[in-house]
C-alpha positions in Angstrom: 74.7 79.9 140.2 75.0 76.1 140.5 73.5 73.8 137.8 70.8 72.7 140.3 69.7 76.3 140.9 69.6 76.8 137.1 67.3 73.8 136.7 65.1 75.0 139.5 64.9 78.5 138.0 64.1 77.2 134.6 61.4 74.9 136.0 59.8 77.8 137.8 59.8 79.8 134.6 58.1 77.0 132.7 55.4 76.8 135.4 54.8 80.6 135.1 54.5 80.4 131.4 52.2 77.4 131.6 53.5 76.0 128.4 51.8 78.7 126.5 53.1 81.3 124.0 52.6 84.1 126.5 55.5 86.3 127.3 56.9 87.7 130.5 59.0 90.8 131.4 62.5 90.0 132.4 65.2 92.2 133.9 68.9 92.3 133.0 71.1 89.2 133.3 73.6 87.0 131.5 72.1 85.5 128.4 73.1 82.2 126.9 71.9 81.5 123.3 71.5 78.0 121.9 71.1 77.1 118.2 70.9 80.7 116.9 71.0 79.4 113.3 67.8 77.6 114.0 66.1 80.6 115.4 65.9 79.1 118.8 66.9 81.2 121.8 67.3 79.9 125.4 68.1 82.5 128.0 69.3 81.7 131.5 69.3 84.7 133.8 71.9 84.7 136.5 69.9 86.0 139.4 69.4 84.7 143.0 66.2 83.0 143.8 64.7 84.4 147.0 61.8 83.2 149.0 61.4 86.7 150.5 58.4 88.7 149.2 59.3 91.4 146.7 59.3 95.0 148.0 58.0 97.6 145.6 60.0 100.8 146.2 58.5 104.3 146.4 59.2 105.9 143.0 59.8 109.3 144.3 62.1 108.1 147.0 63.8 105.7 144.6 64.6 108.5 142.2 66.4 110.4 145.0 68.3 107.5 146.4 72.0 107.4 146.1 73.2 105.2 143.3 70.0 105.5 141.3 70.9 105.1 137.6 68.5 108.0 136.7 70.3 110.7 138.6 70.6 114.2 137.2 74.0 113.4 135.9 72.8 110.3 134.0 69.5 111.6 132.6 70.0 114.6 130.4 67.5 116.1 127.9 68.5 118.3 125.0 65.1 120.2 124.6 65.4 120.5 120.8 66.1 116.8 120.1 63.7 115.5 122.8 60.9 117.6 121.3 61.6 116.3 117.8 61.7 112.7 118.9 58.5 112.7 120.9 55.9 110.2 119.6 55.9 106.9 117.7 58.3 106.0 114.9 57.9 103.0 112.7 61.1 101.0 112.0 61.3 100.4 108.3 64.8 99.0 108.1 67.4 97.4 110.3 70.8 97.9 108.7 70.4 96.9 105.1 67.3 94.7 105.8 64.1 96.4 104.8 61.1 95.5 107.0 58.0 95.0 105.0 54.9 93.8 106.8 51.2 94.3 106.3 50.7 94.7 110.1 52.7 94.5 113.3 55.5 96.8 112.1 58.2 97.3 114.7 58.3 100.7 116.3 59.9 103.0 118.9 57.8 105.4 120.9 59.5 108.2 122.8 57.5 109.8 125.7 59.4 112.9 126.6 56.9 113.8 129.4 58.4 111.3 131.7 61.6 110.1 129.8 60.2 106.7 129.0 60.6 104.7 125.8 58.4 101.9 124.5 59.3 99.6 121.6 58.3 96.6 119.6 61.0 94.7 117.7 58.7 92.6 115.6 58.6 89.9 118.2 59.0 91.3 121.7 58.0 94.4 123.6 60.6 96.5 125.3 60.5 99.5 127.6 62.8 101.6 129.6 64.0 105.1 129.9 66.1 107.3 127.7 68.0 110.6 127.6 69.3 113.0 124.9 72.7 114.0 126.2 73.4 116.1 123.1 71.4 117.5 120.2 72.3 114.5 118.1 72.5 111.5 120.4 70.2 109.2 122.3 71.0 106.9 125.2 68.7 104.1 126.5 68.7 102.9 130.1 67.0 100.3 132.3 65.6 98.4 129.3 63.5 95.3 129.9 61.9 92.9 127.4 59.4 90.1 126.9 61.0 86.8 126.0 59.1 85.3 123.1 60.9 83.3 120.4 60.1 84.4 116.8 62.3 82.6 114.2 60.6 84.6 111.4 61.8 88.0 112.7 65.5 87.8 112.5 65.8 91.6 112.3 64.7 91.8 116.0 68.4 91.2 117.1 69.6 94.2 115.0 66.9 96.3 116.6 67.8 95.1 120.1 71.5 95.9 119.4 70.6 99.4 118.3 68.7 100.3 121.5 70.9 98.5 124.0 71.3 100.4 127.2 74.0 102.7 128.4 75.5 103.1 124.9 74.8 106.4 123.2 73.9 106.3 119.6 74.0 109.2 117.1 70.7 110.2 115.4 69.9 112.2 112.3 66.6 113.4 111.0 65.5 114.2 107.5 62.1 115.5 106.2 60.8 114.3 102.9 57.4 115.8 102.0 54.9 114.9 104.7 57.2 112.3 106.3 60.2 112.5 108.6 62.9 109.9 108.6 65.0 109.1 111.7 68.4 107.4 111.3 70.4 105.7 114.1 74.1 105.8 113.4 76.9 104.3 115.5 79.1 107.0 117.0 81.9 107.9 114.6 80.1 106.5 111.6 80.3 108.6 108.4 77.1 110.3 107.3 77.0 108.2 104.2 77.2 104.9 106.1 74.2 102.6 106.3 72.1 103.5 109.4 71.8 100.9 112.1 68.1 101.6 112.1 65.9 103.6 109.8 62.6 104.9 111.2 59.8 106.9 109.7 56.7 108.7 110.8 54.0 110.8 109.0 53.9 114.5 109.6 50.1 114.6 110.1 50.0 117.1 112.9 48.7 119.7 110.4 45.4 117.7 110.3 44.8 118.2 114.1 41.9 120.4 114.9 38.4 121.0 113.8 37.2 120.9 110.2 33.9 122.0 108.7 32.3 119.4 106.3 31.5 121.1 103.0 30.2 118.2 101.0 29.9 114.4 101.0 30.1 112.6 97.7 29.2 115.9 96.0 26.1 116.6 98.2 26.2 119.9 100.1 22.7 119.9 101.5 22.9 119.0 105.2 26.6 119.8 105.6 26.2 123.1 107.4 26.2 121.7 110.9 28.5 118.7 110.2 32.1 118.8 111.5 35.1 116.5 112.2 37.8 117.0 114.9 41.1 115.1 114.4 43.4 114.5 117.4 46.5 113.2 115.7 48.7 112.8 118.8 46.1 110.6 120.4 44.9 109.0 117.2 41.3 109.9 117.9 38.5 111.4 115.8 35.2 112.8 116.9 32.6 115.1 115.4 29.0 115.8 114.5 27.0 114.6 111.5 24.6 117.5 111.8 22.4 115.5 114.2 24.4 112.9 116.0 27.8 112.9 117.6 30.4 110.2 116.7 33.9 109.2 117.8 36.4 106.6 117.0 40.1 105.8 116.4 42.4 107.0 113.6 44.6 104.3 111.9 47.7 105.1 109.9 49.2 102.5 107.6 53.0 103.0 107.9 53.6 101.5 104.4 51.4 104.0 102.5 51.7 107.7 102.0 49.0 110.0 103.4 47.3 107.0 104.9 44.3 107.6 107.2 41.3 105.5 108.1 38.9 105.2 111.0 37.8 102.3 113.2 35.9 101.5 116.3 33.3 104.2 115.4 30.5 104.9 117.8 27.5 107.1 117.1 24.7 108.6 119.3 21.2 107.5 118.4 19.1 110.6 117.9 16.5 110.6 115.1 17.5 113.0 112.4 15.4 115.0 109.9 18.1 114.7 107.3 19.0 111.1 107.9 20.2 110.6 104.3 23.1 113.0 104.7 24.1 111.5 108.0 24.0 108.0 106.5 26.1 109.2 103.5 28.6 110.8 105.9 29.0 107.8 108.1 29.4 105.4 105.1 32.0 107.8 103.6 34.0 107.7 106.9 34.1 103.9 106.7 35.5 104.1 103.2 38.3 106.7 103.8 41.7 105.3 103.1 43.9 108.4 102.3 43.7 112.2 102.2 44.9 115.2 100.2 45.7 118.5 102.0 46.1 121.9 100.4 46.3 124.8 102.8 43.0 124.9 104.8 41.2 122.5 102.4 41.2 118.8 103.0 39.8 116.0 100.9 39.2 112.5 102.3 39.6 109.8 99.6 38.9 106.1 99.2 41.6 103.5 98.3 41.2 104.3 94.5 41.6 108.0 95.1 38.0 108.9 94.6 36.9 112.0 96.6 34.5 111.1 99.4 34.4 114.3 101.5 35.6 117.9 101.3 36.4 119.8 104.5 37.6 123.3 105.3 39.6 124.1 108.5 37.5 125.7 111.1 39.4 128.7 112.4 37.6 128.5 115.8 38.7 124.9 116.2 42.4 125.2 115.9 
C-alpha cells in the first residue's frame, strides 16, 4: 500500500468514527503501534480499498466452500471439554496481574451450540470461532475486535495474546467450592507455571429451577402460593408473589462469593387480598445480595448476611 493510500484509508476511518469514542469492528491486517509506553495505539490495516459494493456470502454455502478456514479438519470439538467450557468466564488475572474492578470485568463466553466465542478484554470487544482439538486445548479462529484505545487497561494486550487465533493453548480446570477456575497455559508449560490467563465462574446451576417460598422476613402467612424460578444459564428470574407474576434479571458480582441480586424487575398489577405479604416479598427481592444453599433449602440474604427469604426446592419444578 502506498503512503497516499494509507492517508486516504485513515481519513475514511476518521470520517466513519466521526471523531467520537465509538468503536468499529476490524478484520485482520498488519498492525503498526505507536508510542506503546504512552498507551497510544495507532493501527494501519494493510487492505485494498475498493469502490465495489460488498457482497455478503451465504453462510451455508460459505461453510462448504473449498478453502474455508472452518472445515471439518480445522474445527474439532472434544465433547467433554466443550461442554465444560460452555458459558461465560470472568477473567480475574492476566499473567501475574490481578484484575480488580467494581464493574466491566473482562470475560470470555464460549457458545458451543455454534462454535462461537465472545470476549471483552477490559477495553475492546472481540468475537470469532473456536475449537477444542483435544480434551485439554482450545484454538481460536477468525477473531475480530473493536479498536478503542484504553490506556488504563494495559492487561488487554495480555488477554489478546492469550486468545490470538490459530495458536492452540492448553487449558486446565479446577473446582473450589461453588466456583470453577479455568487456567490458560502455553503449550509445554509446566503445571506450576503462572497461567497466561486465570478465569473464574460461579457454579450456580444448582439454583436453576422452581423454589417454593416458605417465609419472608420470618412471616409465613401468605407464602403458600408464592414461588420463584431461577434460570441461571439465561440469568433470568420469574415467579409469583401469591397474587401477581414478576420477572427480571439475575446479576452476579464476579468479585464476591455466592453473589446474586435482581434487577429490571417487572410485576403485573392485580389487586391482592394479602398485599402486605406481596409488598414484603418484592422489597426483599430488591435487597437480596447473596445466598446460602444447603441441599433443597435456600436462603436469600442481604449484604450484611441477614436472612430475607427462605425457600425450598419444588420437586415439580426441576
